[in-house]
C-alpha positions in Angstrom: 106.1 86.7 198.4 106.2 90.0 200.3 109.0 91.3 202.5 108.7 92.7 206.0 110.5 96.0 206.8 113.4 94.0 208.3 114.0 92.1 205.1 112.5 88.7 206.1 110.0 87.4 203.5 106.7 85.8 204.3 103.9 84.4 202.2 100.5 86.0 202.5 98.4 88.9 201.3 98.8 92.4 202.3 96.0 93.7 204.3 95.2 97.3 204.5 93.3 98.4 207.5 90.9 101.2 207.1 90.4 103.5 210.0 86.8 103.7 210.8 85.3 106.2 213.1 83.2 105.1 216.0 79.7 106.5 216.0 80.4 109.2 218.6 83.9 110.2 217.3 84.6 113.8 216.6 83.6 115.0 213.2 81.0 112.4 212.6 78.0 114.6 213.3 77.2 118.2 212.6 76.2 118.8 216.2 79.4 117.6 217.8 79.7 120.8 219.8 76.5 119.9 221.7 78.3 117.0 223.3 80.8 119.4 224.8 78.3 121.7 226.5 77.8 119.8 229.8 81.5 119.4 230.3 82.2 123.1 229.5 79.5 124.2 231.9 81.1 122.2 234.7 84.6 123.4 233.8 83.5 127.0 233.5 81.7 126.8 236.9 84.7 125.4 238.7 87.0 127.9 237.1 84.8 130.8 237.9 84.4 129.5 241.5 88.2 129.3 241.9 88.5 132.8 240.5 85.9 134.1 243.1 87.8 132.3 245.9 91.0 133.9 244.8 89.3 137.3 245.0 88.4 136.7 248.6 84.8 135.6 247.9 85.3 132.2 249.4 81.7 131.4 250.2 80.3 132.5 246.8 83.1 130.8 244.9 82.7 127.5 246.9 79.0 127.5 246.3 79.5 128.0 242.6 82.0 125.1 242.5 79.5 122.9 244.4 76.7 123.9 242.0 78.9 123.1 239.0 79.8 119.6 240.4 76.1 118.9 241.2 75.2 120.0 237.7 77.8 117.5 236.4 76.2 114.7 238.4 72.8 115.6 237.1 74.0 115.7 233.5 75.8 112.3 234.0 72.6 110.8 235.4 70.2 112.1 232.7 72.2 112.3 229.4 73.4 109.4 227.3 77.1 108.6 227.3 77.4 109.7 223.7 76.5 113.2 224.7 78.8 113.5 227.7 82.3 113.2 226.4 84.7 113.8 229.2 82.1 113.6 232.0 81.7 109.9 231.3 84.8 108.4 232.9 83.7 105.3 234.7 80.3 103.7 235.2 77.3 105.9 235.5 76.7 105.2 239.2 80.4 105.8 240.1 80.6 109.1 238.3 77.3 110.3 239.7 78.2 109.3 243.3 81.7 110.9 243.0 80.3 114.2 241.7 77.5 114.3 244.3 79.8 113.5 247.2 82.4 116.1 246.1 79.7 118.7 245.4 78.0 118.2 248.8 81.4 118.3 250.6 82.3 121.6 249.0 78.8 123.0 249.8 79.1 121.8 253.4 82.5 123.5 253.8 81.3 126.7 252.1 78.3 127.0 254.4 79.9 125.9 257.6 83.1 127.8 257.7 82.6 131.1 259.6 83.7 134.3 257.9 87.2 135.4 258.7 88.3 138.9 259.7 91.6 140.5 258.8 93.5 138.7 261.7 92.2 135.3 260.5 93.2 136.0 257.0 96.7 137.0 258.1 97.0 133.8 260.1 95.8 131.7 257.2 98.3 133.5 254.9 101.1 132.9 257.4 100.3 129.2 257.4 100.2 129.2 253.6 103.7 130.8 253.5 104.9 128.3 256.0 103.6 125.4 254.0 105.2 126.8 250.8 108.6 127.2 252.6 108.4 123.6 253.9 107.8 122.3 250.3 110.6 124.4 248.9 113.1 123.2 251.6 112.0 119.6 251.1 112.4 120.0 247.3 115.9 121.4 247.6 116.9 118.7 250.1 115.6 116.1 247.7 117.5 117.6 244.7 120.7 117.9 246.8 120.5 114.3 248.1 119.8 113.0 244.6 122.6 115.1 243.1 125.0 114.1 245.9 124.4 110.4 245.4 124.9 110.7 241.7 128.4 112.2 242.2 129.4 109.5 244.6 128.6 106.8 242.1 130.6 108.4 239.2 
């Protein structure tokens, strides 16, 4: 008779479970890095696009983001799930439609927004600062309210 960790005995055999790797698990094939390529292309494209947007190349950066998302949709449509890794989240149709809609929306915004001049950039920066101040004030109010109710209960 064997004993459980809590000291209660039970009759039975001890079964050891072997951990088996699934067929697409990391380390099961020599070409595991090939499965990461589509995801890395999408991630690199979005990161580079955000970098271009931060350097005041909004249109070029947004087009690069849209192209990366549309490439992700194409990769999800064409490649098998074992070769996609993190691009395969839900069903094939859901992932493809989501990436296509997001890519097209970003491309539409990139191509339809008129270029801003210095005054437009200053107004947009002012709104950004205003939004940041509102979030900071709301966060401080939330913390003070939470902290104040904690003292009243003690």
